C-alpha positions as CSV (number, residue, x, y, z in Angstrom):
1,M,-3.6,84.9,52.4
2,S,-2.6,88.5,52.0
3,P,-1.5,90.2,55.2
4,E,-3.1,93.4,54.0
5,R,-6.8,93.9,54.7
6,E,-9.2,96.1,52.8
7,E,-11.7,98.1,54.6
8,H,-15.2,97.9,53.1
9,V,-17.6,100.8,53.4
10,H,-20.9,99.9,55.1
11,G,-23.3,102.8,55.2
12,P,-22.3,106.4,54.9
13,E,-19.8,106.5,57.7
14,E,-19.3,102.9,58.8
15,R,-16.4,100.6,57.7
16,I,-16.0,96.9,58.1
17,A,-12.5,95.7,58.2
18,V,-11.8,92.1,57.5
19,R,-8.7,90.5,59.1
20,D,-7.4,86.9,59.0
21,N,-6.9,85.6,62.6
22,A,-4.9,82.6,61.4
23,A,-4.1,81.4,65.0
24,A,-7.9,80.9,65.5
25,D,-8.6,79.7,61.9
26,R,-11.1,82.4,61.3
27,Y,-11.6,85.7,59.5
28,E,-13.0,88.5,61.6
29,A,-15.2,91.4,60.5
30,V,-14.4,94.4,62.7
31,R,-16.4,97.6,63.0
32,G,-15.5,100.3,65.4
33,G,-12.9,98.1,67.0
34,D,-15.4,95.3,67.8
35,V,-15.6,91.9,66.1
36,V,-19.0,91.8,64.7
37,G,-18.8,88.6,62.6
38,I,-16.5,85.6,62.0
39,L,-16.0,83.1,59.2
40,L,-14.4,79.8,60.4
41,Y,-12.1,78.0,58.0
42,E,-9.6,75.2,57.6
43,R,-6.7,75.9,55.2
44,S,-4.3,73.6,53.5
45,R,-1.8,74.0,50.6
46,R,-4.5,72.6,48.3
47,R,-7.5,74.7,49.3
48,I,-9.5,76.6,52.0
49,E,-12.7,75.1,53.4
50,L,-15.2,77.6,54.6
51,I,-16.9,76.0,57.6
52,H,-19.2,78.4,59.3
53,T,-20.2,82.0,59.4
54,V,-21.5,83.9,62.5
55,T,-22.7,87.4,62.8
56,D,-23.2,89.2,66.2
57,P,-27.0,89.2,66.7
58,A,-26.9,93.0,67.2
59,H,-25.4,93.3,63.6
60,R,-27.5,90.8,61.7
61,G,-29.0,92.2,58.5
62,E,-26.3,94.8,58.1
63,G,-24.3,92.9,55.4
64,V,-21.5,91.8,57.8
65,A,-21.5,88.2,56.6
66,S,-21.6,89.3,53.0
67,V,-18.5,91.4,53.4
68,L,-16.7,88.5,55.0
69,V,-17.7,86.1,52.2
70,R,-16.9,88.5,49.4
71,T,-13.5,89.3,50.9
72,V,-12.4,85.7,51.6
73,L,-13.5,84.6,48.1
74,A,-11.6,87.5,46.5
75,E,-8.5,86.7,48.4
76,A,-8.7,83.0,47.5
77,R,-9.2,83.9,43.8
78,A,-6.2,86.3,44.0
79,I,-3.8,83.5,45.0
80,E,-5.6,80.8,43.0
81,L,-6.6,78.9,46.1
82,P,-9.6,76.6,45.5
83,V,-12.5,77.1,48.0
84,L,-14.7,74.3,49.3
85,V,-17.9,75.6,50.8
86,I,-19.3,73.7,53.8
87,C,-21.2,76.6,55.4
88,P,-25.0,76.6,54.5
89,F,-25.0,80.5,54.6
90,I,-22.2,80.7,52.1
91,E,-24.0,78.1,49.8
92,S,-27.1,80.2,49.9
93,W,-25.2,83.4,49.4
94,L,-23.5,82.0,46.3
95,H,-26.9,81.1,44.8
96,R,-27.8,84.8,45.1
97,H,-24.4,85.9,43.8
98,P,-23.3,83.3,41.2
99,E,-20.8,85.8,39.7
100,Q,-18.7,85.2,42.9
101,S,-18.5,81.4,42.4
102,A,-15.2,81.4,40.4
103,G,-12.8,79.0,42.2
104,V,-15.4,77.4,44.4
105,I,-15.3,73.6,44.5
106,T,-18.8,72.1,44.3
107,E,-17.9,68.5,45.1
108,D,-15.0,67.1,47.1
């Protein structure tokens, strides 16, 4: 996906940067230089499979996973890469945010 990463504002002075660590097959949410969340994936030419989302326990409830999901889905849509969701958190998140489901494959 795009080598450029957006920074997302979280709270009045905090930012969450999302970066693709392709060597580890994961996206990382970074705040203050620390990785505070990850989204594991498998990517092929045909699609990206979103496997599992993890947030550092000290940062749960702060929207870290939502920033990861929203960013990855936006990047996949931008390059027209279909998304297969395996992660239960992301499935649940999409039920709460159906407007974000464009490009998501519901059945394999």
